[in-house]
SEZALUM-23540 format. One record per residue (C-alpha): residue in three letters; x, y, z. Coordinates in pm, whole numbers, plus 50000, padded with zeros to 5 digits. Layout:
! residues N
res;px;py;pz
ALA;X;Y;Z
...
//
This chain:
! residues 556
res;px;py;pz
MET;81981;84252;77810
TYR;82160;83930;77720
ARG;82467;83843;77927
TYR;82753;83623;77809
ASP;82795;83273;77948
GLU;83125;83082;77966
PHE;83100;82971;77604
ASP;83039;83328;77483
HIS;83338;83464;77672
ALA;83570;83190;77548
PHE;83443;83216;77193
VAL;83479;83595;77161
HIS;83820;83605;77332
GLY;83937;83321;77109
ARG;83835;83513;76799
VAL;84022;83821;76923
GLU;84344;83627;76962
GLN;84296;83462;76625
PHE;84259;83804;76464
ARG;84560;83937;76656
ASP;84771;83668;76488
GLN;84623;83753;76148
VAL;84700;84125;76191
GLU;85057;84052;76299
ARG;85109;83836;75991
ARG;84960;84108;75769
LEU;85185;84378;75918
SER;85492;84154;75880
GLY;85412;84094;75515
GLU;85346;83724;75563
LEU;84980;83777;75466
ALA;84903;83965;75144
GLU;84609;84206;75140
ASP;84402;83979;74914
ALA;84432;83698;75169
PHE;84384;83931;75467
LYS;84076;84111;75332
PRO;83815;83839;75401
LEU;83966;83783;75747
ARG;83950;84149;75849
LEU;83601;84192;75705
MET;83468;83907;75920
ASN;83604;84105;76216
GLY;83449;84436;76111
VAL;83764;84603;75973
TYR;83724;84795;75645
LEU;83978;84986;75439
GLN;83810;85318;75368
LEU;83917;85618;75164
HIS;84183;85750;75403
ALA;84225;85489;75676
TYR;84096;85167;75824
MET;83749;85170;75975
LEU;83620;84943;76252
ARG;83249;84863;76274
VAL;83133;84740;76616
ALA;82809;84546;76659
ILE;82541;84665;76896
PRO;82303;84367;76875
TYR;81942;84483;76826
GLY;82062;84827;76937
THR;82076;84748;77310
LEU;82361;84836;77545
ASN;82422;84954;77900
SER;82623;85237;78053
LYS;82935;85025;78101
GLN;82937;84937;77735
MET;82871;85297;77629
ARG;83165;85410;77841
MET;83382;85155;77663
LEU;83274;85297;77327
ALA;83373;85642;77456
HIS;83707;85509;77581
ILE;83786;85355;77242
ALA;83701;85680;77066
ARG;83932;85867;77301
LYS;84224;85621;77308
TYR;84228;85476;76959
ASP;84043;85722;76737
ARG;83991;86099;76714
GLY;83750;86142;77002
TYR;83423;86042;76839
GLY;83224;85753;76696
HIS;82963;85735;76422
PHE;82635;85551;76490
THR;82495;85384;76179
THR;82167;85272;76028
ARG;82234;84911;76138
GLN;82250;85004;76506
ASN;82630;84973;76494
ILE;82905;85221;76576
GLN;83194;85293;76340
TYR;83540;85428;76420
ASN;83691;85598;76119
TRP;84056;85637;76219
PRO;84193;85335;76411
ARG;84538;85201;76326
LEU;84534;84845;76201
SER;84791;84748;76462
ASP;84552;84865;76737
THR;84244;84677;76619
PRO;84316;84354;76815
ASP;84355;84559;77135
ILE;84028;84739;77060
LEU;83850;84407;77009
ALA;83999;84275;77335
GLU;83871;84579;77524
LEU;83529;84534;77365
ALA;83526;84170;77469
SER;83583;84276;77830
VAL;83235;84437;77828
GLU;83068;84165;77619
MET;83088;84340;77282
HIS;83244;84242;76949
ALA;83271;84326;76579
LEU;83195;83980;76441
GLN;82993;83964;76120
THR;82956;84340;76087
SER;83083;84288;75734
GLY;83129;84009;75482
ASN;82881;83788;75298
CYS;82719;83658;75613
ILE;82421;83734;75836
ARG;82492;84082;75970
ASN;82392;84243;76299
VAL;82025;84160;76364
THR;81835;84484;76424
ALA;81513;84560;76610
ASP;81273;84836;76711
HIS;81470;85085;76922
PHE;81169;85123;77154
ALA;81153;84746;77213
GLY;81044;84647;77562
ALA;80902;84991;77635
ALA;80669;85100;77353
ALA;80302;85143;77436
ASP;80196;84979;77106
GLU;80413;84668;77149
VAL;80265;84318;77115
ALA;80584;84152;77242
ASP;80948;84244;77289
PRO;81132;84146;76968
ARG;81478;84142;77127
PRO;81469;83783;77267
TYR;81402;83659;76915
ALA;81673;83883;76772
GLU;81912;83734;77029
ILE;81809;83380;76935
LEU;81883;83466;76572
ARG;82216;83623;76671
GLN;82329;83314;76857
TRP;82217;83084;76577
SER;82380;83288;76300
SER;82714;83367;76467
VAL;82987;83196;76262
HIS;82724;82959;76125
PRO;82923;82707;75917
GLU;82658;82686;75647
PHE;82587;83058;75616
SER;82923;83232;75663
PHE;82993;83260;75290
LEU;82661;83352;75132
PRO;82620;83493;74779
ARG;82598;83838;74940
LYS;82552;84010;75277
PHE;82226;83928;75456
LYS;82023;84149;75688
ILE;81743;84057;75928
ALA;81519;84294;76126
VAL;81252;84222;76388
THR;80971;84438;76520
GLY;80705;84365;76778
ALA;80476;84666;76751
ALA;80189;84787;76537
GLN;80410;85066;76404
ASP;80716;84935;76223
ARG;81016;85127;76355
ALA;81268;84867;76230
ALA;81201;84904;75854
ILE;81151;84527;75822
GLN;81012;84546;75467
VAL;81343;84668;75325
HIS;81543;84379;75474
ASP;81639;84041;75334
ILE;81421;83890;75605
GLY;81175;84098;75806
LEU;80991;83952;76104
HIS;80679;84112;76253
LEU;80579;83970;76591
LYS;80207;83922;76631
LYS;79949;83718;76822
ASN;79683;83492;76674
GLU;79325;83448;76790
LYS;79443;83215;77068
GLY;79691;83470;77198
GLU;79989;83266;77074
ILE;80300;83449;76955
GLY;80421;83412;76600
PHE;80570;83607;76309
ALA;80462;83749;75979
VAL;80762;83670;75758
TYR;80877;83907;75484
VAL;81150;83812;75236
GLY;81337;83995;74962
GLY;81338;84357;75066
GLY;81640;84578;75021
GLN;81774;84905;74891
GLY;82091;84965;74691
ARG;82110;84942;74313
THR;81773;84767;74280
PRO;81544;84875;74566
MET;81254;84643;74646
ILE;80986;84602;74911
ALA;80980;84255;75069
LYS;80707;84002;74996
LYS;80513;83846;75281
ILE;80553;83468;75247
ASN;80404;83358;75579
ASP;80135;83541;75775
PHE;80181;83351;76100
LEU;80489;83143;76177
PRO;80474;82991;76529
GLU;80763;83109;76747
GLU;80890;82753;76794
ASP;80959;82735;76418
LEU;81164;83055;76396
LEU;81503;82890;76337
SER;81368;82608;76121
TYR;81189;82847;75887
THR;81477;83095;75876
THR;81715;82810;75795
ALA;81484;82700;75514
ILE;81491;83050;75365
MET;81868;83069;75397
ARG;81918;82731;75232
VAL;81704;82822;74933
TYR;81895;83148;74898
ASN;82236;82989;74950
LEU;82159;82729;74682
HIS;82003;82954;74418
GLY;82138;83304;74491
ARG;82352;83451;74213
ARG;82726;83417;74275
ASP;82829;83521;73925
ASN;82720;83884;73960
LYS;82743;84071;74292
TYR;82488;84327;74171
LYS;82231;84050;74138
ALA;82337;83841;74435
ARG;82092;83961;74704
ILE;81788;83752;74789
LYS;81562;84030;74657
ILE;81680;83943;74304
LEU;81612;83574;74365
VAL;81259;83658;74484
HIS;81205;83885;74183
GLU;81338;83637;73926
THR;81185;83324;74082
GLY;80859;83483;74189
ALA;80731;83502;74545
GLU;80492;83211;74497
GLU;80760;82971;74370
LEU;81013;83085;74629
THR;80755;83029;74902
ARG;80693;82678;74768
GLN;81065;82598;74785
VAL;81097;82742;75136
GLU;80797;82546;75258
ALA;80935;82226;75107
GLU;81268;82273;75287
PHE;81086;82375;75605
ALA;80886;82051;75596
ASN;81214;81861;75630
LEU;81330;82076;75921
LYS;81011;82151;76109
ASN;81025;81878;76372
GLY;81402;81849;76393
GLU;81669;81984;76626
LEU;81606;82346;76525
LYS;81260;82348;76680
LEU;81271;82591;76971
PRO;81169;82441;77307
ASP;80951;82658;77529
ALA;81217;82639;77801
ASP;81483;82784;77571
ILE;81256;83067;77460
ALA;81173;83141;77823
ALA;81541;83135;77923
ILE;81639;83391;77658
THR;81327;83600;77726
SER;81418;83616;78096
TYR;81726;83822;78006
PHE;81495;84090;77869
ALA;81254;84111;78160
SER;81112;84458;78211
PRO;81300;84660;78472
ASP;81138;84740;78804
LEU;80958;85062;78718
LYS;80849;85227;79040
GLN;80527;85423;79024
ARG;80606;85793;78985
PRO;80268;85971;78955
GLU;80417;86300;79080
GLY;80579;86337;78739
TRP;80260;86452;78571
GLU;80224;86764;78784
SER;80597;86841;78768
LEU;80607;86798;78394
ALA;80316;87034;78338
ARG;80484;87296;78555
TRP;80821;87263;78382
LYS;80667;87283;78036
LYS;80479;87597;78127
ALA;80796;87763;78259
ASP;81028;87673;77968
ALA;80914;87674;77605
ASP;81234;87505;77484
PHE;81189;87223;77733
ALA;80824;87188;77633
ARG;80922;87164;77267
TRP;81181;86897;77346
VAL;80932;86688;77544
ASP;80667;86714;77275
GLN;80908;86611;76999
ASN;81160;86377;77160
VAL;80964;86195;77433
GLN;80725;85916;77334
PRO;80460;85732;77542
HIS;80580;85437;77749
GLN;80396;85121;77851
ASN;80398;85267;78203
PRO;80216;85603;78195
ASP;80454;85749;78456
TYR;80748;85705;78216
GLY;80856;85817;77872
MET;81096;85701;77600
VAL;81354;85971;77531
THR;81520;86021;77195
ILE;81861;86186;77226
SER;81910;86351;76889
LEU;82253;86311;76731
LYS;82145;86568;76472
PRO;82239;86911;76613
ILE;82158;87195;76376
GLY;82447;87211;76130
GLY;82609;86901;76282
ILE;82712;86563;76142
PRO;82430;86307;76165
GLY;82508;86012;76390
ASP;82835;86141;76536
ALA;82889;86145;76913
SER;83201;86258;77096
ASP;83363;86059;77373
GLU;83243;86319;77626
GLN;82887;86291;77498
MET;82893;85911;77517
ASP;83024;85927;77873
LEU;82747;86170;77964
VAL;82479;85946;77814
ALA;82620;85659;78022
ASP;82596;85871;78338
ILE;82238;85975;78260
ALA;82138;85616;78186
GLU;82274;85504;78522
ASP;82113;85788;78716
TYR;81777;85819;78541
ALA;81713;85537;78291
LEU;81770;85209;78477
ASP;82099;85160;78295
GLU;81939;85092;77954
ILE;82043;85257;77628
ARG;81935;85189;77271
ILE;82070;85293;76932
SER;81811;85358;76661
HIS;81855;85282;76292
GLU;81783;85654;76247
GLN;82125;85729;76405
ASN;81998;85854;76739
ILE;82036;85734;77098
ILE;81735;85624;77303
LEU;81678;85615;77680
PRO;81381;85375;77688
HIS;81278;85412;78053
VAL;81280;85765;78197
ALA;81030;85874;78462
LEU;80834;86185;78370
ALA;80945;86320;78708
ASP;81307;86304;78588
LEU;81268;86458;78243
GLU;81373;86806;78351
PRO;81713;86710;78501
VAL;81775;86476;78205
TYR;81703;86762;77966
ARG;81935;87001;78154
ALA;82219;86749;78143
LEU;82170;86689;77771
LEU;82139;87060;77699
GLY;82481;87132;77843
ALA;82638;86872;77611
GLY;82464;86981;77290
LEU;82236;86676;77296
ALA;81897;86837;77350
THR;81801;86923;76991
ALA;81421;86893;76972
ASN;81396;86753;76621
ALA;81318;86379;76635
GLY;81121;86299;76319
LEU;81149;86651;76179
ILE;81324;86781;75869
THR;81662;86828;76041
ASP;81662;86473;76185
ILE;81851;86367;75873
ILE;81994;86020;75809
ALA;82323;86042;75618
CYS;82598;85796;75535
PRO;82965;85905;75573
GLY;82983;85962;75196
LEU;83289;86071;75003
ASP;83449;86225;75312
TYR;83530;85871;75431
CYS;83398;85595;75207
ALA;83598;85451;74918
LEU;83275;85347;74741
ALA;83106;85687;74752
ASN;83053;85912;74450
ALA;82950;86223;74640
ARG;82956;86382;74982
SER;82666;86336;75222
ILE;82784;86517;75534
PRO;82822;86875;75398
LEU;82485;86847;75227
SER;82312;86731;75544
GLN;82474;87015;75737
GLU;82359;87274;75486
ILE;82000;87148;75480
SER;81994;87129;75860
THR;82117;87487;75888
ARG;81866;87615;75633
PHE;81572;87459;75818
GLY;81714;87494;76169
SER;81453;87735;76302
ALA;81232;87561;76558
GLU;80931;87750;76426
ARG;81000;87646;76067
GLN;81042;87283;76163
ALA;80718;87286;76361
GLU;80535;87440;76064
ILE;80662;87164;75832
GLY;80595;86878;76071
GLU;80705;86518;76018
LEU;80941;86491;75723
LYS;81226;86242;75688
ILE;81524;86333;75468
LYS;81775;86057;75397
ILE;82102;86099;75207
SER;82331;85842;75044
GLY;82665;85915;74882
CYS;82635;85625;74638
ILE;82393;85369;74501
ASN;82464;85127;74788
ALA;82210;85332;74984
CYS;82368;85318;75330
GLY;82178;85642;75402
HIS;81844;85472;75318
HIS;81758;85741;75062
HIS;81514;85508;74883
VAL;81280;85517;75184
GLY;81318;85884;75266
HIS;81015;86106;75232
ILE;81276;86312;75049
GLY;81570;86100;74937
LEU;81897;86238;74804
LEU;82139;86015;74612
GLY;82486;86140;74527
VAL;82611;86030;74186
GLU;82912;86115;73972
LYS;82855;86267;73629
LYS;83142;86378;73407
GLY;83373;86399;73707
ALA;83136;86616;73915
GLU;82895;86547;74201
LEU;82526;86544;74121
TYR;82229;86465;74345
GLN;81923;86274;74235
ILE;81602;86346;74430
THR;81337;86086;74512
LEU;81005;86160;74679
GLY;80748;85951;74863
GLY;80964;85678;75014
SER;80887;85529;75353
GLY;81036;85255;75574
ASP;80739;85200;75807
GLU;80455;84947;75802
ASN;80337;85106;75476
SER;80677;85092;75310
SER;80736;85241;74968
ILE;81031;85317;74743
GLY;81070;85684;74655
GLU;81011;85796;74297
ILE;81282;85975;74101
ILE;81150;86324;74039
GLY;81369;86430;73747
ARG;81724;86525;73650
GLY;81980;86570;73926
PHE;82097;86889;74095
GLU;82445;87028;74145
PRO;82561;87040;74511
GLU;82506;87413;74544
LYS;82147;87382;74420
VAL;82024;87090;74630
THR;81919;87281;74942
ASP;81721;87528;74729
ALA;81554;87232;74560
VAL;81459;87085;74899
GLU;81314;87421;75000
THR;81111;87430;74680
ILE;80974;87083;74760
VAL;80886;87189;75114
ASP;80719;87512;75002
THR;80518;87320;74743
TYR;80399;87081;75012
LEU;80302;87364;75247
GLY;80100;87522;74967
LEU;79902;87211;74877
ARG;79843;87031;75207
LEU;79482;87015;75315
SER;79560;87102;75676
LYS;79854;87127;75913
GLU;79776;86770;76020
GLU;79839;86632;75669
THR;80202;86518;75666
PHE;80435;86552;75371
LEU;80408;86181;75294
GLU;80028;86185;75311
ALA;80013;86487;75084
TYR;80256;86334;74835
ARG;80060;86011;74819
ARG;79743;86211;74761
VAL;79864;86439;74481
GLY;80156;86248;74329
GLN;80479;86390;74193
GLN;80344;86630;73930
PRO;80308;86947;74146
PHE;80659;86896;74281
LYS;80800;86828;73936
GLU;80646;87146;73800
ALA;80788;87348;74089
LEU;81138;87201;74054
TYR;81155;87222;73674
PRO;80942;87523;73574
ALA;81104;87562;73230
ALA;81023;87202;73136
ALA;80669;87243;73267
ALA;80619;87562;73062
ALA;80754;87397;72747
ALA;80517;87107;72792
//
C-alpha cells in the first residue's frame, strides 16, 4: 500500500492543527456555525440527527493491521465502541464530541490516515475493487491509479469548490466490483491489442434523486493521459455544472442536458490543450507509485488443498462459509476471504472495537497484513492461504464474524437512516434487521441464491437502493414512513437502475412484500442456476406486480 513521504506527513499534520484552531474558535463562539460548516465538512465532520459524525477516508479501501487497530482505538476511546463501514469504503463514527475531533485526526495522522475530502463539494474518496491486486480475473491492479488520482485531487485549488460532490471509482477486472457506472467518473482498466494499459472512461453516472447510468466517452485512454483527461472532464463540469440548483448540480445532469456526444466534444477539446503538458504521467512516476502496490511474497502452499477438503468434509458450517465467502485468488494456493459485517439480525456495516482488533490480529498472522473494505460494507482479507482457512474461520466464528452470506439475501447494504441521519425520511437499520432475521436460515438462503437487497432511508441513496436487485427506499408520506420497492437494479458491468414496482408499503408490511417477491421468483425461475436478476430481466416486472398487488391485478 502507499506510504506517506515527508510532504504527506507535513501536509496532513498541518491540516490537523489548522482544524484544531477552527474547532477552538467554534467552541469559543468566535466562529458561527454558518462559517464553521464548510470548514468541518472539508475535514469529514458532519452534524447528524443527534450528534456530530466523523467520516474517515480509507483510500481505495486498503489498510493494514496497524491502521485497523487505530480505528478500533478511536471507537473505544472517542465513540461508543464501534464504527460503521460505508459504501464509499470509509468508516464513520456516530458519536464523537466536537472538541475531540482534532485529537482523533491527530491520532489518525500518526498511522497515515485522514478525513480530508470525505465531505464537501470536492472530489471524494476514490474507490476501487475490494479484490484489487488479488482477483483471478484482474487485468491490472487499479489501486496505483486510484492513488495517483488521490494525490492529484487532494485540496486541488481548482476543484475544491465544485458545483456538487464528485465521486470516482476504478476497477481493473472483467467483473465490475466497484460499481463504476454509477459514479461521476468510472474508470475500467483494460489492455489493447499491443498489451498496453489504458482506461475505458465512463462519465455521468449516479444515484440519488435522478439515478442514471454513466455514458462511455472514451473506449481506450492511455494511462499516461489519466490526469490530463480527468482534468479536462472536471473543467468542463466546473464551468457548466449547475450551481443554481443543488438537485441538478451533479455531472449526470450536465451529461443528460448537454448530451453525451456534445460533452465528449467539449472534453476532447479541453484535453487537446492539456494532453502534452505537465499533467502527462511519466512512466517513471507510474512505476514509482505502482511499486508501492507490489504483490506480497506468496509462498507456495499446495498442502492447503488436501487440508481444505478434509476440513470441509468434517464441518458443514465451515464448508458453507468457504463456498460462500472465499473467492479464487490469482495464486491457486490462496483465497480472498470476505468477512461479513452482516450477522443475522445485526446492523449492516457495523464492527465493534474488539472485532476490528481481531481482524487486525488475523491479518497479521494469516493475511500478510493486508485488509480491504468493500463498498458492500464488508471487510476483505485478500491473501489467505487455503491451508490457513480453518484457523481463520475459527477465530472469526468466536467473534461473530463468520456469517456465510456474502452475496446472499441477508448480505444487505443499508445506510444509517433515520436512526442517525438528519436527512433521512425513514429508518433503514430496523428494516434490514427484520429482513435478515426472516431469511436467516442457511438452507433458505442457499435455495434463493444470489440476491442483493439495498436499503436507503432517503432519496440521496446512500444505501444504493437504485442498483439493488431488490431496492427499498424510505419516504415520508403524511407524517408516516413508507417504503418504495424497486426491482432489477444492478451495479456490476451490466449496470441497471431498478424499476419502481408500484405503491409503497408500510414498515410492518415490507418484509412480507420481500418474501412475496422471493417466492414469486422461486416459482418462475427456469432452474436453480437462474439468479433473481436473470429471472427478472427475462420476465419483467409483471409477475411480481401481480403477486404484490393482487387486488389491482384482479380489477384489471
